[in-house]
C-alpha positions as CSV (number, residue, x, y, z in Angstrom):
1,M,44.9,51.6,74.4
2,V,47.2,53.1,71.8
3,I,46.6,56.5,70.4
4,T,49.1,57.2,67.6
5,E,50.7,60.5,66.7
6,T,49.4,60.0,63.1
7,R,45.8,59.6,64.1
8,L,46.0,62.6,66.4
9,T,47.5,64.7,63.6
10,H,44.7,63.5,61.2
11,L,42.0,64.6,63.7
12,I,43.6,68.0,64.3
13,S,43.9,68.6,60.5
14,V,40.2,67.7,59.9
15,V,39.0,70.1,62.7
16,R,41.2,72.9,61.5
17,H,40.1,72.6,57.9
18,G,36.5,71.7,58.8
19,H,36.5,69.4,55.7
20,F,37.8,65.9,55.1
21,G,38.7,66.6,51.5
22,L,40.8,69.7,52.3
23,A,42.4,68.0,55.3
24,A,43.3,65.0,53.1
25,T,44.9,67.2,50.5
26,S,47.0,69.0,53.1
27,L,48.1,65.7,54.6
28,G,48.9,64.2,51.3
29,I,46.7,61.2,51.7
30,S,43.4,60.0,50.2
31,Q,40.1,61.0,51.7
32,P,39.1,57.4,52.3
33,A,42.4,56.7,54.1
34,L,41.7,59.8,56.3
35,S,38.2,58.7,57.1
36,K,39.4,55.3,58.1
37,S,42.1,56.8,60.4
38,I,39.4,58.9,62.2
39,Q,37.1,55.9,62.5
40,G,40.0,53.9,64.0
41,L,40.7,56.6,66.6
42,E,37.0,56.8,67.5
43,A,36.9,53.0,67.8
44,T,40.0,53.1,70.1
45,L,38.5,55.7,72.4
46,G,34.9,54.4,72.2
47,V,33.4,57.8,71.5
48,K,32.3,59.9,68.5
49,L,34.8,62.7,67.8
50,L,33.3,64.5,64.8
51,D,29.9,65.7,63.6
52,R,29.4,66.0,59.9
53,Q,27.1,69.1,59.3
54,R,25.8,70.3,55.9
55,D,28.9,72.4,55.0
56,R,31.4,71.7,57.7
57,V,32.9,69.0,60.0
58,V,33.0,70.1,63.7
59,P,34.3,68.3,66.8
60,T,31.9,66.8,69.3
61,T,32.4,67.5,73.0
62,F,34.6,64.4,73.1
63,G,36.4,65.6,70.0
64,E,37.2,68.9,71.7
65,I,38.7,67.2,74.7
66,V,40.9,64.9,72.5
67,M,41.9,68.0,70.4
68,Q,43.0,69.9,73.6
69,Y,45.1,67.1,75.0
70,G,46.2,65.8,71.6
71,T,47.6,69.2,70.7
72,Q,49.4,69.4,74.0
73,M,50.8,65.9,73.5
74,L,52.1,66.6,70.0
75,H,53.6,69.9,71.1
76,G,55.3,68.3,74.1
77,Q,56.7,65.5,72.0
78,Q,58.1,68.1,69.5
79,E,59.6,70.1,72.3
80,M,61.1,67.0,73.8
81,L,62.7,66.0,70.5
82,A,64.0,69.5,69.9
83,N,65.6,69.4,73.4
84,L,67.1,66.0,72.8
85,R,68.6,67.2,69.5
86,S,70.0,70.2,71.3
87,L,71.5,68.1,74.1
88,N,73.0,65.7,71.5
89,D,74.6,68.5,69.5
90,L,78.1,69.0,70.9
91,D,78.6,72.3,69.2
92,S,75.5,74.0,70.6
93,G,75.0,72.4,74.0
94,Q,74.8,74.0,77.3
95,V,76.6,72.9,80.4
96,K,76.2,74.0,84.0
97,V,78.9,73.2,86.5
98,S,79.6,74.0,90.1
99,F,83.2,74.0,91.2
100,G,84.8,74.0,94.6
101,P,87.4,76.8,95.2
102,Y,90.6,74.8,94.5
103,P,89.4,72.8,91.4
104,S,87.9,75.9,89.8
105,V,91.3,77.5,89.4
106,A,93.4,74.3,89.2
107,S,91.5,72.7,86.3
108,G,88.0,74.3,85.8
109,Y,88.9,77.5,84.1
110,P,91.8,76.1,82.0
111,A,89.6,73.2,80.9
112,A,86.8,75.6,80.0
113,G,89.2,77.5,77.8
114,R,90.3,74.4,75.9
115,L,86.7,73.2,75.5
116,L,85.6,76.6,74.0
117,E,88.7,76.6,71.7
118,K,87.4,73.4,70.1
119,H,83.6,74.1,70.4
120,P,83.1,77.9,70.6
121,N,79.3,77.6,70.5
122,I,78.9,75.7,73.7
123,K,77.2,77.7,76.4
124,L,78.9,77.4,79.8
125,S,77.7,78.4,83.3
126,L,80.5,78.1,85.8
127,Q,79.9,78.6,89.5
128,I,82.5,78.8,92.2
129,Q,81.1,77.8,95.6
130,D,81.9,76.5,99.0
131,W,82.3,72.7,98.6
132,R,79.1,72.1,100.6
133,D,77.2,74.4,98.3
134,V,78.5,72.4,95.3
135,L,77.0,69.3,96.9
136,D,73.7,71.0,97.3
137,A,73.6,72.2,93.7
138,V,74.2,68.7,92.5
139,I,71.6,67.2,94.9
140,E,69.0,69.8,93.8
141,N,69.8,69.1,90.1
142,R,70.7,72.8,89.5
143,V,73.9,71.8,87.7
144,D,75.0,69.0,85.3
145,F,77.8,68.0,87.6
146,G,80.0,69.3,90.4
147,V,83.8,69.2,91.0
148,A,84.5,69.4,94.7
149,E,85.3,67.5,98.0
150,Q,83.3,64.2,98.0
151,N,84.1,62.8,101.4
152,E,80.6,62.9,102.9
153,L,78.5,61.5,100.1
154,E,80.6,58.6,98.9
155,S,78.3,56.0,100.5
156,D,75.2,57.6,99.0
157,T,73.9,55.4,96.1
158,R,72.2,58.3,94.4
159,F,75.5,59.7,93.2
160,Q,78.2,58.9,90.7
161,F,81.7,59.7,91.9
162,E,85.1,59.9,90.2
163,V,88.1,61.0,92.1
164,L,90.3,63.4,90.0
165,G,93.3,62.9,92.3
166,T,94.8,64.0,95.6
167,H,96.8,67.2,96.0
168,L,99.0,68.4,98.9
169,A,98.0,71.7,100.3
170,R,100.5,73.8,102.2
171,L,100.6,76.9,104.3
172,F,102.2,79.9,102.7
173,C,103.3,83.2,104.1
174,D,105.2,86.4,103.4
175,P,109.0,85.8,103.3
176,E,109.3,88.1,106.4
177,H,106.5,86.5,108.4
178,P,107.7,86.1,112.1
179,I,106.7,82.4,112.2
180,L,109.7,81.7,109.9
181,R,112.1,82.7,112.7
182,Q,111.2,79.7,114.7
183,P,113.6,76.7,114.4
184,R,110.7,74.3,114.2
185,I,107.1,75.1,113.2
186,T,104.2,73.0,114.5
187,L,100.5,73.0,113.6
188,A,99.8,74.6,117.0
189,D,102.1,77.5,116.0
190,T,100.3,78.1,112.8
191,L,96.9,78.2,114.5
192,Q,98.0,81.3,116.4
193,Y,97.8,83.3,113.1
194,P,94.8,84.0,110.8
195,W,94.3,81.4,108.0
196,A,93.0,82.3,104.6
197,S,91.4,79.3,102.8
198,P,88.0,77.9,101.8
199,R,86.0,75.9,104.3
200,L,87.7,72.6,105.0
201,P,86.0,69.2,105.6
202,A,86.1,67.7,109.1
203,R,88.5,65.0,108.0
204,L,91.3,67.7,107.6
205,S,90.6,69.4,111.0
206,N,90.4,66.6,113.5
207,A,93.6,67.8,115.2
208,F,92.3,71.4,115.6
209,P,91.1,72.6,118.9
210,R,87.3,72.8,119.4
211,E,87.2,76.3,120.8
212,P,87.7,79.3,118.5
213,F,91.4,80.2,117.8
214,P,93.1,82.9,115.7
215,A,93.2,80.7,112.6
216,G,89.5,80.1,112.6
217,R,86.8,78.0,114.3
218,I,85.2,74.6,114.1
219,D,81.6,74.5,112.8
220,P,79.7,72.7,115.6
221,L,77.1,71.4,113.1
222,N,79.4,69.3,110.9
223,G,83.0,69.7,112.3
224,D,84.2,71.7,109.3
225,F,87.0,74.2,109.7
226,V,85.9,77.7,109.0
227,P,89.0,79.9,108.5
228,S,89.2,83.5,109.9
229,V,89.6,84.6,106.2
230,K,87.3,82.5,104.0
231,F,87.6,82.8,100.2
232,D,85.9,81.0,97.3
233,A,88.4,81.9,94.6
234,P,92.1,81.1,95.4
235,I,93.6,83.9,93.3
236,H,95.9,86.9,94.1
237,L,97.0,84.9,97.2
238,S,99.9,87.2,98.1
239,D,97.4,90.0,98.8
240,F,96.4,88.1,101.9
241,T,99.9,87.6,103.2
242,R,101.1,91.2,102.6
243,G,100.5,92.3,106.2
244,K,102.9,89.6,107.4
245,S,100.3,88.0,109.6
246,V,97.9,85.8,107.5
247,L,98.8,82.3,106.4
248,V,97.3,81.1,103.2
249,L,96.4,77.4,102.5
250,A,96.9,76.4,98.9
251,S,98.8,74.0,96.7
252,L,102.1,74.7,95.0
253,G,100.4,74.9,91.6
254,L,98.0,77.6,92.8
255,A,100.9,79.7,94.4
256,E,103.4,79.2,91.6
257,Q,103.5,82.8,90.4
258,E,103.8,84.2,93.9
259,L,106.6,81.7,94.7
260,A,108.5,82.6,91.5
261,A,108.1,86.3,92.3
262,G,109.4,85.8,95.8
263,K,106.1,87.2,97.3
264,M,105.3,84.0,99.3
265,V,107.1,81.0,100.7
266,P,105.8,77.7,101.9
267,L,106.0,76.8,105.6
268,P,108.3,73.7,105.9
269,G,107.0,70.3,107.1
270,L,103.2,71.0,107.2
271,T,101.0,69.5,104.5
272,F,97.3,68.6,104.1
273,R,96.0,66.1,101.6
274,G,93.2,67.5,99.5
275,R,90.9,65.2,97.6
276,Y,88.2,66.2,95.1
277,G,86.6,64.9,91.9
278,F,83.5,64.7,89.8
279,L,80.1,64.4,91.5
280,S,76.8,63.9,89.6
281,L,73.4,62.3,90.0
282,K,73.1,58.8,88.6
283,S,69.6,59.7,87.4
284,H,71.0,62.7,85.4
285,A,72.3,61.7,82.0
286,L,75.2,63.9,80.9
287,S,75.1,65.5,77.5
288,P,77.9,65.1,75.0
289,A,78.9,68.7,75.8
290,A,79.1,67.9,79.5
291,Q,81.1,64.8,78.7
292,A,83.5,66.7,76.5
293,F,84.0,69.2,79.4
294,I,84.8,66.4,81.8
295,A,87.3,65.0,79.4
296,E,89.1,68.3,79.3
297,I,89.1,68.6,83.1
298,R,90.7,65.2,83.3
299,A,93.4,66.2,80.9
300,V,94.2,69.4,82.7
301,E,94.3,67.6,86.1
302,A,96.8,65.1,84.8
303,E,99.0,68.0,83.7
304,Y,98.5,69.7,87.0
305,V,99.7,66.7,88.9
306,Q,102.9,66.7,86.9
307,R,103.4,70.4,87.4
308,E,103.0,70.0,91.2
309,E,105.6,67.2,91.2
310,R,108.0,69.5,89.4
311,L,107.3,72.4,91.8
312,A,107.8,70.1,94.8
313,T,111.4,69.4,93.7
314,I,112.0,73.1,93.7
315,Y,110.2,74.3,96.8
316,G,110.2,71.1,98.8
């Protein structure tokens, strides 16, 4: 059974005008053509939709039901088309993204600036969250895509993955931190001081002790490392190391300003390989605005990798 938009529109017009002639004039068609259209709709549904009274045409009980649902259908279709046009309009789209702590500063914010420079009318909603919260936001379809650690969901067929790259994270401290007096610094040595970092996935903390220690603790539910000083935005990092006790986990790119100013130094020999990228639901089609944002993030990440390589030659 096919009920066309045209026939529904014709029925609604007749009921609103209460007259075939007036409805036909407003629709720009002949009265016989309008009568034939209504007859076709009645034949399709197998019920009488209109009663022709002396001075007015009124809907039957069946006609009232078709009017109610037909109006909803037409309105819903118009709303759908309006939303599709909005999504397809790069210059007026809306994008919601959830970033893990490190990618938010490394590429998320710079890419957002570049995107808005080219398309200032795009509406952006940027969230910085623990990487596990990013995964939840994507799973629950609260964001268009996420940029975070992907390790635990790569075998889940619901998701689309794209690794942005791998980055070496290092421990940084104040230039006068007592740990620098040691001739050789081991992981066990660093764990005797508070760490400042985001939550780390279990794959990075396999060598850590299971019982609580000054650097933090292991979450018994999932094996994640929860530092004693947990942050979600890796900025103003030297504020954490000022007391000459805390060690900060970050990449050279994130600590570049502090390194140049002599406020922090990297601990020699200890590195952790970070790995993050795009995460989205396969069932969620990305709008042109979202795709444009992703393209900017890719470009910034490529530049960030080159920057880190340059800094590695300076700071080892």
